[in-house]
C-alpha positions in Angstrom: 12.8 59.1 17.5 14.3 57.7 20.8 13.3 54.3 21.9 13.0 55.6 25.5 10.4 58.2 24.5 8.7 55.8 22.2 8.1 53.4 25.5 7.3 56.2 27.6 4.1 57.3 24.5 3.4 54.0 24.5 3.2 53.4 28.4 0.9 56.5 28.7 -1.2 56.6 25.9 -3.9 54.1 26.3 -4.4 53.4 22.6 -1.1 52.5 21.9 -0.9 50.5 25.3 -4.1 48.5 24.4 -2.6 47.6 21.3 0.3 46.0 22.2 -1.8 44.2 24.9 -3.9 42.9 22.3 -1.0 42.1 19.7 0.9 40.0 22.4 -2.4 38.4 23.6 -3.0 37.0 19.9 1.0 36.1 19.0 1.3 34.0 22.5 -1.6 31.7 21.6 0.3 31.3 18.4 3.4 30.7 19.0 2.0 28.0 21.8 0.4 26.6 19.2 3.5 26.4 16.7 5.3 24.8 19.0 2.9 22.3 20.1 2.6 21.2 16.6 6.4 21.2 16.1 6.8 18.6 19.2 3.9 16.5 17.8 5.7 16.0 14.4 9.3 15.8 15.9 8.7 13.3 18.7 7.6 10.3 16.4 10.2 11.8 13.5 13.2 11.8 15.8 12.4 7.9 16.7 11.8 7.2 12.7 15.0 8.9 12.4 16.6 6.9 15.0 15.9 4.0 12.9 18.3 4.8 10.6 15.7 7.1 7.8 17.4 10.1 6.8 15.2 11.5 4.0 11.9 10.9 2.6 11.1 11.5 -1.2 7.8 12.2 -2.7 8.5 10.2 -5.6 11.1 8.3 -7.2 11.9 11.6 -10.0 12.6 13.4 -6.7 15.2 10.9 -5.3 16.8 10.2 -9.1 20.0 12.7 -8.7 20.1 11.6 -4.9 20.3 7.8 -5.9 22.7 8.6 -9.0 25.1 10.4 -6.3 25.3 7.4 -4.0 25.8 5.0 -7.0 28.9 6.8 -7.8 30.2 6.6 -4.4 29.3 3.1 -3.8 31.2 -0.2 -4.4 28.5 -2.5 -4.4 24.6 -2.1 -5.7 21.7 -4.4 -4.6 18.2 -4.1 -6.0 15.4 -6.5 -5.3 12.2 -5.3 -7.5 9.6 -6.3 -9.4 10.4 -5.1 -12.9 13.9 -3.4 -12.3 13.4 -0.8 -15.5 14.9 1.8 -13.1 18.0 -0.1 -13.9 17.6 -1.8 -17.0 16.0 0.7 -19.1 18.0 4.0 -20.2 16.3 6.8 -21.0 19.0 9.3 -21.5 23.0 9.7 -21.0 22.3 11.0 -17.6 19.8 8.3 -15.5 20.0 5.8 -13.4 20.6 2.9 -15.6 23.1 4.5 -17.7 24.8 5.5 -14.3 24.5 2.0 -12.7 25.4 -0.2 -15.9 28.0 1.0 -17.3 30.4 1.4 -14.4 32.6 -1.3 -14.4 33.6 -0.8 -10.9 30.8 -1.6 -9.2 29.7 -5.1 -8.2 25.7 -5.4 -9.2 23.0 -8.0 -8.3 19.5 -7.6 -9.8 17.1 -9.6 -8.1 13.7 -9.4 -10.5 11.2 -11.3 -10.8 10.6 -14.5 -12.8 8.3 -14.0 -15.9 6.4 -16.6 -14.6 5.9 -15.4 -11.1 2.1 -15.7 -9.9 2.2 -12.5 -8.0 2.8 -10.5 -11.6 -0.9 -11.0 -12.5 -2.5 -9.8 -8.9 0.0 -6.5 -9.3 -0.7 -5.6 -13.0 -4.4 -5.6 -11.5 -3.1 -2.8 -8.8 -1.4 -0.7 -10.8 -4.2 1.7 -12.6 -1.4 3.6 -14.5 0.3 0.8 -15.8 1.0 1.0 -19.6 -1.9 -0.7 -21.4 -0.1 -1.5 -24.5 2.3 -3.1 -22.8 1.2 -6.2 -20.1 3.4 -6.2 -17.1 5.0 -9.5 -18.0 6.2 -8.3 -21.1 7.5 -5.4 -19.7 10.0 -7.5 -16.9 10.7 -9.7 -19.9 12.1 -6.6 -21.6 13.8 -5.5 -18.3 15.5 -9.1 -17.6 16.5 -8.8 -21.4 18.3 -5.1 -21.1 19.8 -6.3 -17.9 21.3 -9.0 -20.0 22.5 -7.1 -22.6 24.4 -4.8 -20.3 26.0 -8.1 -18.4 27.4 -8.5 -21.9 29.7 -5.5 -21.5 29.9 -5.5 -17.8 31.0 -8.7 -16.1 30.2 -7.5 -13.0 26.7 -7.1 -13.4 24.5 -10.4 -11.9 20.9 -11.5 -12.6 18.7 -13.8 -10.7 14.9 -13.8 -10.8 12.4 -15.0 -8.2 9.1 -15.5 -7.3 8.3 -13.9 -4.3 5.1 -11.6 -3.5 7.0 -8.3 -3.9 4.9 -5.6 -1.6 8.7 -3.1 -1.4 11.6 -2.5 -3.5 15.1 -2.3 -2.1 18.1 -0.5 -3.7 21.1 -1.1 -1.4 24.4 0.8 -1.7 27.5 0.9 0.7 26.0 4.1 2.1 22.5 3.7 1.8 19.4 1.8 1.3 16.4 3.6 -0.8 13.1 1.7 0.4 10.0 1.8 -1.8 6.9 0.0 -1.3 4.4 -1.5 -4.1 0.9 0.2 -3.0 -2.2 -0.5 -4.9 -3.6 1.6 -7.5 0.0 3.5 -8.1 3.3 2.4 -9.5 6.4 2.3 -8.6 7.7 5.6 -9.2 4.7 7.4 -7.9 5.1 6.2 -4.3 7.6 7.9 -1.4 11.1 6.8 -0.9 13.1 6.5 2.5 16.4 7.0 2.2 18.3 4.9 5.5 21.6 5.3 6.5 23.8 2.0 6.8 24.6 0.1 9.4 20.7 1.0 11.2 18.5 -1.3 11.9 16.4 -1.0 8.7 19.2 -1.2 6.5 20.8 -3.7 8.2 17.2 -5.9 8.1 16.7 -5.5 4.6 20.3 -6.2 3.4 19.9 -9.4 5.5 16.7 -10.0 3.3 18.2 -9.4 0.3 20.7 -11.5 0.8 18.9 -14.6 1.6 16.7 -14.3 -0.9 19.8 -13.9 -3.5 21.1 -17.2 -1.7 17.5 -18.8 -2.1 17.2 -18.4 -5.9 21.1 -19.3 -7.0 19.9 -21.8 -9.1 
């Protein structure tokens, strides 16, 4: 049917005219609500993005492939953590630990909690999903032991132990930072991870924090 004929029928037929007006009347408010909602979301996100945040992963599993990809393109790894088992415990041949510790072309610095850190007991009481058969302190000792074993075959690995109250984990690479918080009631792997680009305000601040702590625990 010719489009002009359809428009003519719509204009002259009360039923079709009223239906068109009704549809248009309901669509416009929905469209306005959608636009308003987008603007409400975009404004704070845009400011967040200007600070360097380029992506938010819902948990570590969601971020794993991205972390491995950026490890392979990096020449430096700096990790500040409580346990550090993401980089020490190898679960398969293509996990983060294997990707990192086997790379002899990457300078690696791991700042892991000292087993005598007073914060360990506090954190252990916060984690509801902690392994009940292995205390958190023992998990940290195992993680350090595995990193020491990896260091024997990879001299570019360096390990230092801190006694800080850890409230976030840092994975600093050449191109980006992966930042996650240690939340009460959640294990580290359950928390969201922010991917932050290099040379941003967040990246530079956390890089300075890591370097200051690395120097602090030099001995």
